[in-house]
py3Dmol code that shows the C-alpha trace and the ligand (Angstrom):
import py3Dmol

protein = """\
ATOM      1  CA  UNK A   1      -3.137  12.203  12.606  1.00  0.00           C
ATOM      2  CA  UNK A   2      -1.315   9.241  11.071  1.00  0.00           C
ATOM      3  CA  UNK A   3      -2.731   8.177   7.719  1.00  0.00           C
ATOM      4  CA  UNK A   4      -1.392   4.991   6.097  1.00  0.00           C
ATOM      5  CA  UNK A   5      -4.113   4.605   3.482  1.00  0.00           C
ATOM      6  CA  UNK A   6      -5.224   8.122   2.647  1.00  0.00           C
ATOM      7  CA  UNK A   7      -3.721  11.240   1.145  1.00  0.00           C
ATOM      8  CA  UNK A   8      -4.953  14.350   2.935  1.00  0.00           C
ATOM      9  CA  UNK A   9      -4.230  17.697   1.257  1.00  0.00           C
ATOM     10  CA  UNK A  10      -5.599  21.149   2.066  1.00  0.00           C
ATOM     11  CA  UNK A  11      -5.155  23.816  -0.609  1.00  0.00           C
ATOM     12  CA  UNK A  12      -7.128  26.934  -1.462  1.00  0.00           C
ATOM     13  CA  UNK A  13      -9.790  26.125   1.135  1.00  0.00           C
ATOM     14  CA  UNK A  14     -10.433  22.627  -0.248  1.00  0.00           C
ATOM     15  CA  UNK A  15      -9.506  19.445   1.565  1.00  0.00           C
ATOM     16  CA  UNK A  16      -8.905  16.578  -0.861  1.00  0.00           C
ATOM     17  CA  UNK A  17      -9.000  13.123   0.704  1.00  0.00           C
ATOM     18  CA  UNK A  18      -7.680  10.404  -1.636  1.00  0.00           C
ATOM     19  CA  UNK A  19      -8.184   6.749  -0.801  1.00  0.00           C
ATOM     20  CA  UNK A  20      -4.713   5.453  -1.479  1.00  0.00           C
ATOM     21  CA  UNK A  21      -4.610   1.666  -1.928  1.00  0.00           C
ATOM     22  CA  UNK A  22      -4.438   1.526  -5.722  1.00  0.00           C
ATOM     23  CA  UNK A  23      -2.981  -2.038  -5.776  1.00  0.00           C
ATOM     24  CA  UNK A  24      -6.215  -3.191  -4.148  1.00  0.00           C
ATOM     25  CA  UNK A  25      -8.392  -0.836  -6.186  1.00  0.00           C
ATOM     26  CA  UNK A  26      -8.686   1.315  -3.046  1.00  0.00           C
ATOM     27  CA  UNK A  27     -10.701  -1.345  -1.207  1.00  0.00           C
ATOM     28  CA  UNK A  28     -11.797  -0.121   2.228  1.00  0.00           C
ATOM     29  CA  UNK A  29     -10.144  -2.184   4.950  1.00  0.00           C
ATOM     30  CA  UNK A  30     -10.921  -1.460   8.598  1.00  0.00           C
ATOM     31  CA  UNK A  31      -7.923   0.838   8.975  1.00  0.00           C
ATOM     32  CA  UNK A  32      -8.914   2.910   5.947  1.00  0.00           C
ATOM     33  CA  UNK A  33     -12.478   3.361   7.248  1.00  0.00           C
ATOM     34  CA  UNK A  34     -11.149   4.506  10.581  1.00  0.00           C
ATOM     35  CA  UNK A  35      -8.660   6.906   8.947  1.00  0.00           C
ATOM     36  CA  UNK A  36     -11.491   8.286   6.823  1.00  0.00           C
ATOM     37  CA  UNK A  37     -13.426   9.089   9.998  1.00  0.00           C
ATOM     38  CA  UNK A  38     -10.407  10.943  11.425  1.00  0.00           C
ATOM     39  CA  UNK A  39      -9.772  12.823   8.161  1.00  0.00           C
ATOM     40  CA  UNK A  40     -13.359  14.023   7.850  1.00  0.00           C
ATOM     41  CA  UNK A  41     -13.398  15.194  11.470  1.00  0.00           C
ATOM     42  CA  UNK A  42     -10.103  17.029  10.932  1.00  0.00           C
ATOM     43  CA  UNK A  43     -11.297  18.739   7.725  1.00  0.00           C
ATOM     44  CA  UNK A  44     -14.610  19.664   9.349  1.00  0.00           C
ATOM     45  CA  UNK A  45     -12.978  21.435  12.265  1.00  0.00           C
ATOM     46  CA  UNK A  46     -10.267  23.193  10.206  1.00  0.00           C
ATOM     47  CA  UNK A  47     -11.430  26.796   9.701  1.00  0.00           C
ATOM     48  CA  UNK A  48      -9.454  27.081   6.444  1.00  0.00           C
ATOM     49  CA  UNK A  49     -11.538  24.315   4.835  1.00  0.00           C
ATOM     50  CA  UNK A  50     -14.756  25.302   3.026  1.00  0.00           C
ATOM     51  CA  UNK A  51     -15.407  21.967   1.369  1.00  0.00           C
ATOM     52  CA  UNK A  52     -14.117  18.411   0.947  1.00  0.00           C
ATOM     53  CA  UNK A  53     -13.457  16.235  -2.052  1.00  0.00           C
ATOM     54  CA  UNK A  54     -13.189  12.450  -1.696  1.00  0.00           C
ATOM     55  CA  UNK A  55     -11.581  10.564  -4.553  1.00  0.00           C
ATOM     56  CA  UNK A  56      -9.553   7.410  -5.263  1.00  0.00           C
ATOM     57  CA  UNK A  57      -5.885   7.028  -6.247  1.00  0.00           C
ATOM     58  CA  UNK A  58      -5.109   5.845  -9.750  1.00  0.00           C
ATOM     59  CA  UNK A  59      -6.997   5.743 -13.027  1.00  0.00           C
ATOM     60  CA  UNK A  60      -9.073   2.675 -12.374  1.00  0.00           C
ATOM     61  CA  UNK A  61     -11.002   2.823  -9.116  1.00  0.00           C
ATOM     62  CA  UNK A  62     -12.693   5.216  -6.749  1.00  0.00           C
ATOM     63  CA  UNK A  63     -13.201   2.327  -4.291  1.00  0.00           C
ATOM     64  CA  UNK A  64     -13.890  -1.281  -5.360  1.00  0.00           C
ATOM     65  CA  UNK A  65     -15.672  -2.111  -2.107  1.00  0.00           C
ATOM     66  CA  UNK A  66     -14.924  -3.252   1.369  1.00  0.00           C
ATOM     67  CA  UNK A  67     -11.767  -5.354   1.597  1.00  0.00           C
ATOM     68  CA  UNK A  68     -13.032  -8.848   0.804  1.00  0.00           C
ATOM     69  CA  UNK A  69      -9.793 -10.571   1.839  1.00  0.00           C
ATOM     70  CA  UNK A  70      -9.899  -8.874   5.210  1.00  0.00           C
ATOM     71  CA  UNK A  71     -13.511  -9.618   6.120  1.00  0.00           C
ATOM     72  CA  UNK A  72     -13.558 -13.142   4.640  1.00  0.00           C
ATOM     73  CA  UNK A  73     -12.999 -14.810   8.012  1.00  0.00           C
ATOM     74  CA  UNK A  74     -14.899 -12.354  10.212  1.00  0.00           C
ATOM     75  CA  UNK A  75     -17.211 -13.703  12.934  1.00  0.00           C
ATOM     76  CA  UNK A  76     -20.749 -12.330  13.385  1.00  0.00           C
ATOM     77  CA  UNK A  77     -19.400 -10.039  16.117  1.00  0.00           C
ATOM     78  CA  UNK A  78     -16.599  -8.699  13.930  1.00  0.00           C
ATOM     79  CA  UNK A  79     -18.979  -8.235  11.005  1.00  0.00           C
ATOM     80  CA  UNK A  80     -21.334  -6.223  13.182  1.00  0.00           C
ATOM     81  CA  UNK A  81     -18.456  -4.073  14.444  1.00  0.00           C
ATOM     82  CA  UNK A  82     -17.306  -3.527  10.842  1.00  0.00           C
ATOM     83  CA  UNK A  83     -20.784  -2.427   9.699  1.00  0.00           C
ATOM     84  CA  UNK A  84     -21.302  -0.207  12.768  1.00  0.00           C
ATOM     85  CA  UNK A  85     -17.999   1.586  12.199  1.00  0.00           C
ATOM     86  CA  UNK A  86     -18.699   2.036   8.480  1.00  0.00           C
ATOM     87  CA  UNK A  87     -22.124   3.490   9.281  1.00  0.00           C
ATOM     88  CA  UNK A  88     -20.625   5.828  11.876  1.00  0.00           C
ATOM     89  CA  UNK A  89     -18.042   7.161   9.425  1.00  0.00           C
ATOM     90  CA  UNK A  90     -20.407   7.449   6.449  1.00  0.00           C
ATOM     91  CA  UNK A  91     -23.019   9.163   8.667  1.00  0.00           C
ATOM     92  CA  UNK A  92     -20.327  11.663   9.662  1.00  0.00           C
ATOM     93  CA  UNK A  93     -19.776  12.419   5.958  1.00  0.00           C
ATOM     94  CA  UNK A  94     -23.490  12.799   5.260  1.00  0.00           C
ATOM     95  CA  UNK A  95     -23.922  15.017   8.341  1.00  0.00           C
ATOM     96  CA  UNK A  96     -20.767  17.024   7.742  1.00  0.00           C
ATOM     97  CA  UNK A  97     -21.399  20.748   8.136  1.00  0.00           C
ATOM     98  CA  UNK A  98     -19.235  21.398   5.070  1.00  0.00           C
ATOM     99  CA  UNK A  99     -20.086  20.208   1.553  1.00  0.00           C
ATOM    100  CA  UNK A 100     -18.507  16.894   0.602  1.00  0.00           C
ATOM    101  CA  UNK A 101     -18.166  16.001  -3.071  1.00  0.00           C
ATOM    102  CA  UNK A 102     -17.363  12.489  -4.310  1.00  0.00           C
ATOM    103  CA  UNK A 103     -15.132  12.664  -7.397  1.00  0.00           C
ATOM    104  CA  UNK A 104     -15.705   9.152  -8.673  1.00  0.00           C
ATOM    105  CA  UNK A 105     -12.769   8.228 -10.894  1.00  0.00           C
ATOM    106  CA  UNK A 106     -13.552   4.574 -11.751  1.00  0.00           C
ATOM    107  CA  UNK A 107     -15.094   1.579  -9.991  1.00  0.00           C
ATOM    108  CA  UNK A 108     -17.494   2.599  -7.185  1.00  0.00           C
ATOM    109  CA  UNK A 109     -18.633  -0.828  -6.115  1.00  0.00           C
ATOM    110  CA  UNK A 110     -20.069  -2.019  -2.824  1.00  0.00           C
ATOM    111  CA  UNK A 111     -18.567   0.188  -0.109  1.00  0.00           C
ATOM    112  CA  UNK A 112     -17.339   2.494  -2.874  1.00  0.00           C
ATOM    113  CA  UNK A 113     -20.854   3.157  -4.136  1.00  0.00           C
ATOM    114  CA  UNK A 114     -21.931   3.538  -0.508  1.00  0.00           C
ATOM    115  CA  UNK A 115     -19.135   6.036   0.183  1.00  0.00           C
ATOM    116  CA  UNK A 116     -20.072   8.086  -2.866  1.00  0.00           C
ATOM    117  CA  UNK A 117     -23.725   8.051  -1.811  1.00  0.00           C
ATOM    118  CA  UNK A 118     -22.853   9.344   1.668  1.00  0.00           C
ATOM    119  CA  UNK A 119     -21.343  12.461   0.017  1.00  0.00           C
ATOM    120  CA  UNK A 120     -23.564  15.474  -0.732  1.00  0.00           C
ATOM    121  CA  UNK A 121     -22.760  15.698  -4.437  1.00  0.00           C
ATOM    122  CA  UNK A 122     -21.321  13.112  -6.856  1.00  0.00           C
ATOM    123  CA  UNK A 123     -19.354  13.769 -10.013  1.00  0.00           C
ATOM    124  CA  UNK A 124     -18.304  10.774 -12.106  1.00  0.00           C
ATOM    125  CA  UNK A 125     -15.652  10.390 -14.762  1.00  0.00           C
ATOM    126  CA  UNK A 126     -16.778   8.705 -17.982  1.00  0.00           C
ATOM    127  CA  UNK A 127     -15.062   5.441 -16.942  1.00  0.00           C
ATOM    128  CA  UNK A 128     -16.885   5.197 -13.578  1.00  0.00           C
ATOM    129  CA  UNK A 129     -19.038   2.189 -12.755  1.00  0.00           C
ATOM    130  CA  UNK A 130     -21.514   2.095  -9.893  1.00  0.00           C
ATOM    131  CA  UNK A 131     -22.898  -1.059  -8.293  1.00  0.00           C
ATOM    132  CA  UNK A 132     -23.672  -3.072  -5.232  1.00  0.00           C
ATOM    133  CA  UNK A 133     -22.257  -6.507  -6.123  1.00  0.00           C
ATOM    134  CA  UNK A 134     -22.404  -7.915  -2.570  1.00  0.00           C
ATOM    135  CA  UNK A 135     -25.206 -10.307  -3.571  1.00  0.00           C
ATOM    136  CA  UNK A 136     -22.658 -12.218  -5.685  1.00  0.00           C
ATOM    137  CA  UNK A 137     -20.612 -12.834  -2.522  1.00  0.00           C
ATOM    138  CA  UNK A 138     -23.645 -14.134  -0.644  1.00  0.00           C
ATOM    139  CA  UNK A 139     -23.839 -11.042   1.490  1.00  0.00           C
ATOM    140  CA  UNK A 140     -25.672  -7.687   1.420  1.00  0.00           C
ATOM    141  CA  UNK A 141     -24.481  -4.073   1.570  1.00  0.00           C
ATOM    142  CA  UNK A 142     -23.388  -3.144   5.101  1.00  0.00           C
ATOM    143  CA  UNK A 143     -22.455   0.535   4.829  1.00  0.00           C
ATOM    144  CA  UNK A 144     -25.902   1.967   4.111  1.00  0.00           C
ATOM    145  CA  UNK A 145     -26.322   0.843   0.496  1.00  0.00           C
ATOM    146  CA  UNK A 146     -29.818  -0.628   0.798  1.00  0.00           C
ATOM    147  CA  UNK A 147     -31.056   2.657   2.291  1.00  0.00           C
ATOM    148  CA  UNK A 148     -29.149   5.359   0.443  1.00  0.00           C
ATOM    149  CA  UNK A 149     -29.509   3.748  -3.004  1.00  0.00           C
ATOM    150  CA  UNK A 150     -33.268   3.395  -2.513  1.00  0.00           C
ATOM    151  CA  UNK A 151     -33.599   7.028  -1.443  1.00  0.00           C
ATOM    152  CA  UNK A 152     -31.456   8.264  -4.328  1.00  0.00           C
ATOM    153  CA  UNK A 153     -32.773   6.269  -7.297  1.00  0.00           C
ATOM    154  CA  UNK A 154     -36.120   4.944  -6.089  1.00  0.00           C
ATOM    155  CA  UNK A 155     -37.401   1.530  -5.080  1.00  0.00           C
ATOM    156  CA  UNK A 156     -37.585  -0.290  -8.417  1.00  0.00           C
ATOM    157  CA  UNK A 157     -34.130   0.591  -9.744  1.00  0.00           C
ATOM    158  CA  UNK A 158     -32.483   0.189  -6.339  1.00  0.00           C
ATOM    159  CA  UNK A 159     -34.055  -3.238  -5.861  1.00  0.00           C
ATOM    160  CA  UNK A 160     -32.886  -4.340  -9.285  1.00  0.00           C
ATOM    161  CA  UNK A 161     -29.328  -3.148  -8.719  1.00  0.00           C
ATOM    162  CA  UNK A 162     -29.205  -4.697  -5.244  1.00  0.00           C
ATOM    163  CA  UNK A 163     -30.559  -8.127  -6.120  1.00  0.00           C
ATOM    164  CA  UNK A 164     -28.850  -8.549  -9.525  1.00  0.00           C
ATOM    165  CA  UNK A 165     -25.535  -7.005  -8.442  1.00  0.00           C
ATOM    166  CA  UNK A 166     -25.299  -5.436 -11.919  1.00  0.00           C
ATOM    167  CA  UNK A 167     -23.147  -2.313 -12.241  1.00  0.00           C
ATOM    168  CA  UNK A 168     -24.226   0.743 -14.213  1.00  0.00           C
ATOM    169  CA  UNK A 169     -22.182   3.235 -16.226  1.00  0.00           C
ATOM    170  CA  UNK A 170     -21.604   6.884 -15.337  1.00  0.00           C
ATOM    171  CA  UNK A 171     -24.145   7.985 -17.928  1.00  0.00           C
ATOM    172  CA  UNK A 172     -26.721   5.567 -16.586  1.00  0.00           C
ATOM    173  CA  UNK A 173     -26.031   6.812 -13.040  1.00  0.00           C
ATOM    174  CA  UNK A 174     -26.524  10.375 -14.270  1.00  0.00           C
ATOM    175  CA  UNK A 175     -29.868   9.456 -15.896  1.00  0.00           C
ATOM    176  CA  UNK A 176     -30.975   7.907 -12.565  1.00  0.00           C
ATOM    177  CA  UNK A 177     -29.999  11.007 -10.589  1.00  0.00           C
ATOM    178  CA  UNK A 178     -27.289   9.069  -8.769  1.00  0.00           C
ATOM    179  CA  UNK A 179     -24.609  11.501 -10.004  1.00  0.00           C
ATOM    180  CA  UNK A 180     -24.849  15.189 -10.651  1.00  0.00           C
ATOM    181  CA  UNK A 181     -22.316  15.416 -13.523  1.00  0.00           C
ATOM    182  CA  UNK A 182     -20.241  13.197 -15.763  1.00  0.00           C
ATOM    183  CA  UNK A 183     -16.838  14.543 -16.926  1.00  0.00           C
ATOM    184  CA  UNK A 184     -13.777  13.357 -18.789  1.00  0.00           C
ATOM    185  CA  UNK A 185     -11.348  11.790 -16.292  1.00  0.00           C
ATOM    186  CA  UNK A 186      -8.857  14.648 -16.556  1.00  0.00           C
ATOM    187  CA  UNK A 187     -11.551  17.217 -15.700  1.00  0.00           C
ATOM    188  CA  UNK A 188     -12.993  15.403 -12.692  1.00  0.00           C
ATOM    189  CA  UNK A 189     -11.163  17.235  -9.931  1.00  0.00           C
ATOM    190  CA  UNK A 190     -11.358  20.629 -11.589  1.00  0.00           C
ATOM    191  CA  UNK A 191     -15.137  20.220 -11.936  1.00  0.00           C
ATOM    192  CA  UNK A 192     -15.364  19.416  -8.227  1.00  0.00           C
ATOM    193  CA  UNK A 193     -13.181  22.433  -7.379  1.00  0.00           C
ATOM    194  CA  UNK A 194     -15.338  24.640  -9.591  1.00  0.00           C
ATOM    195  CA  UNK A 195     -18.462  23.670  -7.638  1.00  0.00           C
ATOM    196  CA  UNK A 196     -16.717  24.225  -4.324  1.00  0.00           C
ATOM    197  CA  UNK A 197     -15.401  27.614  -5.409  1.00  0.00           C
ATOM    198  CA  UNK A 198     -19.005  28.654  -6.170  1.00  0.00           C
ATOM    199  CA  UNK A 199     -20.067  27.487  -2.696  1.00  0.00           C
ATOM    200  CA  UNK A 200     -17.091  29.291  -1.145  1.00  0.00           C
ATOM    201  CA  UNK A 201     -18.642  32.625  -2.140  1.00  0.00           C
ATOM    202  CA  UNK A 202     -21.814  31.853  -0.136  1.00  0.00           C
ATOM    203  CA  UNK A 203     -22.397  32.035   3.588  1.00  0.00           C
ATOM    204  CA  UNK A 204     -20.852  28.980   5.309  1.00  0.00           C
ATOM    205  CA  UNK A 205     -23.500  29.224   8.029  1.00  0.00           C
ATOM    206  CA  UNK A 206     -26.357  29.148   5.546  1.00  0.00           C
ATOM    207  CA  UNK A 207     -24.687  26.325   3.630  1.00  0.00           C
ATOM    208  CA  UNK A 208     -24.411  24.130   6.715  1.00  0.00           C
ATOM    209  CA  UNK A 209     -28.047  24.838   7.673  1.00  0.00           C
ATOM    210  CA  UNK A 210     -29.169  23.727   4.216  1.00  0.00           C
ATOM    211  CA  UNK A 211     -27.054  20.555   4.358  1.00  0.00           C
ATOM    212  CA  UNK A 212     -28.613  19.645   7.689  1.00  0.00           C
ATOM    213  CA  UNK A 213     -32.200  20.428   6.532  1.00  0.00           C
ATOM    214  CA  UNK A 214     -31.845  18.299   3.410  1.00  0.00           C
ATOM    215  CA  UNK A 215     -30.707  15.476   5.693  1.00  0.00           C
ATOM    216  CA  UNK A 216     -33.758  15.855   7.948  1.00  0.00           C
ATOM    217  CA  UNK A 217     -35.919  14.784   5.043  1.00  0.00           C
ATOM    218  CA  UNK A 218     -33.421  12.553   3.291  1.00  0.00           C
ATOM    219  CA  UNK A 219     -31.933  10.504   6.111  1.00  0.00           C
ATOM    220  CA  UNK A 220     -34.317  10.914   8.988  1.00  0.00           C
ATOM    221  CA  UNK A 221     -37.302  10.118   6.767  1.00  0.00           C
ATOM    222  CA  UNK A 222     -39.472  12.954   8.063  1.00  0.00           C
ATOM    223  CA  UNK A 223     -40.437  16.357   6.815  1.00  0.00           C
ATOM    224  CA  UNK A 224     -38.319  19.195   8.121  1.00  0.00           C
ATOM    225  CA  UNK A 225     -40.738  22.115   7.820  1.00  0.00           C
ATOM    226  CA  UNK A 226     -40.529  23.036  11.509  1.00  0.00           C
ATOM    227  CA  UNK A 227     -36.732  22.706  11.452  1.00  0.00           C
ATOM    228  CA  UNK A 228     -36.674  25.001   8.415  1.00  0.00           C
ATOM    229  CA  UNK A 229     -38.688  27.662  10.226  1.00  0.00           C
ATOM    230  CA  UNK A 230     -36.230  27.489  13.170  1.00  0.00           C
ATOM    231  CA  UNK A 231     -33.038  27.545  11.060  1.00  0.00           C
ATOM    232  CA  UNK A 232     -34.415  30.224   8.685  1.00  0.00           C
ATOM    233  CA  UNK A 233     -35.243  32.579  11.527  1.00  0.00           C
ATOM    234  CA  UNK A 234     -31.894  31.784  13.184  1.00  0.00           C
ATOM    235  CA  UNK A 235     -30.169  33.258  10.123  1.00  0.00           C
ATOM    236  CA  UNK A 236     -31.545  36.686  11.068  1.00  0.00           C
ATOM    237  CA  UNK A 237     -29.205  36.825  14.044  1.00  0.00           C
ATOM    238  CA  UNK A 238     -26.087  36.137  11.992  1.00  0.00           C
ATOM    239  CA  UNK A 239     -23.580  38.623  10.564  1.00  0.00           C
ATOM    240  CA  UNK A 240     -23.668  36.668   7.304  1.00  0.00           C
ATOM    241  CA  UNK A 241     -27.356  37.466   6.830  1.00  0.00           C
ATOM    242  CA  UNK A 242     -26.849  41.177   7.502  1.00  0.00           C
ATOM    243  CA  UNK A 243     -23.818  41.290   5.208  1.00  0.00           C
ATOM    244  CA  UNK A 244     -25.640  39.369   2.407  1.00  0.00           C
ATOM    245  CA  UNK A 245     -28.687  41.598   2.463  1.00  0.00           C
ATOM    246  CA  UNK A 246     -26.672  44.821   2.808  1.00  0.00           C
ATOM    247  CA  UNK A 247     -24.401  43.801  -0.090  1.00  0.00           C
ATOM    248  CA  UNK A 248     -27.454  43.150  -2.277  1.00  0.00           C
ATOM    249  CA  UNK A 249     -28.973  46.518  -1.442  1.00  0.00           C
ATOM    250  CA  UNK A 250     -25.635  48.270  -2.007  1.00  0.00           C
ATOM    251  CA  UNK A 251     -25.139  46.418  -5.304  1.00  0.00           C
ATOM    252  CA  UNK A 252     -21.830  44.844  -4.271  1.00  0.00           C
ATOM    253  CA  UNK A 253     -20.535  41.330  -3.672  1.00  0.00           C
ATOM    254  CA  UNK A 254     -21.059  40.009  -0.153  1.00  0.00           C
ATOM    255  CA  UNK A 255     -18.075  39.042   1.987  1.00  0.00           C
ATOM    256  CA  UNK A 256     -19.251  36.250   4.261  1.00  0.00           C
ATOM    257  CA  UNK A 257     -17.299  35.348   7.389  1.00  0.00           C
ATOM    258  CA  UNK A 258     -19.348  32.434   8.673  1.00  0.00           C
ATOM    259  CA  UNK A 259     -20.496  34.299  11.795  1.00  0.00           C
TER     260      UNK A 259
END
"""
ligand_1 = """\
48
LIG
N -11.395 -6.252 -1.732
C -10.131 -6.677 -1.693
N -9.343 -6.668 -2.775
C -9.854 -6.177 -3.914
C -11.163 -5.715 -4.015
C -11.959 -5.742 -2.844
N -13.205 -5.300 -2.808
N -11.403 -5.326 -5.267
C -10.245 -5.513 -5.936
N -9.301 -6.036 -5.145
C -7.926 -6.408 -5.449
C -7.855 -7.703 -6.256
O -7.931 -8.831 -5.355
C -6.516 -7.559 -6.875
O -5.490 -7.822 -5.935
P -4.241 -8.767 -6.304
O -3.582 -8.056 -7.457
O -3.428 -8.788 -5.052
O -4.829 -10.089 -6.692
C -6.448 -6.078 -7.214
O -7.343 -5.455 -6.317
C -6.844 -5.736 -8.614
O -8.138 -6.254 -8.839
P -8.512 -7.204 -10.089
O -9.718 -7.999 -9.719
O -7.308 -7.964 -10.552
O -8.889 -6.107 -11.205
P -9.853 -6.302 -12.452
O -9.663 -5.092 -13.288
O -9.658 -7.632 -13.077
O -11.338 -6.278 -11.821
C -13.120 -5.466 -10.412
C -11.832 -5.109 -11.228
C -13.522 -4.189 -9.649
C -14.246 -5.844 -11.382
C -12.811 -6.628 -9.463
O -11.640 -6.322 -8.738
C -13.898 -6.888 -8.445
O -14.915 -7.497 -8.781
N -13.701 -6.479 -7.182
C -14.614 -6.762 -6.110
C -15.841 -5.856 -6.197
C -16.804 -6.192 -5.065
O -17.388 -7.290 -5.043
N -17.002 -5.260 -4.153
C -17.909 -5.412 -3.051
C -17.189 -5.986 -1.903
S -18.293 -6.237 -0.537
"""
view = py3Dmol.view(width=600, height=400)
view.addModel(protein, "pdb")
view.setStyle({"model": 0}, {"cartoon": {"style": "trace"}})
view.addModel(ligand_1, "xyz")
view.setStyle({"model": 1}, {"stick": {}})
view.zoomTo()
view.show()
């Protein structure tokens, strides 16, 4: 896997993917989106990886949007291709069988806000700013922003953010439920690691079932009660379930193997 625009590091079971175009505030050009798709697929299939963190290089930006200079002369066909690819990659993040945390270290605008929203959990540093400023460019979000923002913060606030283009602070994003936690910038990655280390002690099979069930309701827009019955009962045929229950009854910590 050749990565020109990302850093990809696996350590202690955590894959950290860093968008690495700090001179352009980590703007997502076509190549970066495509590399992100490859990186997520690689981390998902690597058995050593229990969770993924996505962050941006430098102190200023997570991702300041799609690369405006690159798409400025796109035709309708190229624009459609760009949006389709972005959706494919962001859907692969949302549907990843391993937890993906966005560690938002600054501007998360346009495609940056959309990337953060595709992740399962968001942590923001105090200097983070979230927004969908596309309206100011005479365009609209193209990587899922109209849908994911509405689902996450509700119709009224999403509509306001989308049609004014105004950005909100990390604390405001926290109050809206758009981010789970706000931390000082130097604690951002350790907070994300802390959450993943908690998850690492749980059954990976059960974790992935929960991620997919939340998505049935959240992204497919339907209730997932039947799917829950099926996936719940499926747990009873896993080693993880027998180990978890046995460990509880024997008053010891469970050792899950993801089988
Ligand atoms: N696409 C392409 N390049 C971008 C970019 C984007 N989305 N966002 C920032 N950059 C580039 C700037 O062009 C500049 O490059 P240069 O030094 O070669 O001129 C560099 O990153 C630094 O950005 P700059 O604007 O000088 O930083 P700033 O601190 O003054 O402003 C922002 C920061 C985020 C407010 C501003 O860069 C901005 O508004 N970016 C666009 C946000 C946006 O509309 N995103 C949605 C796109 S659909």
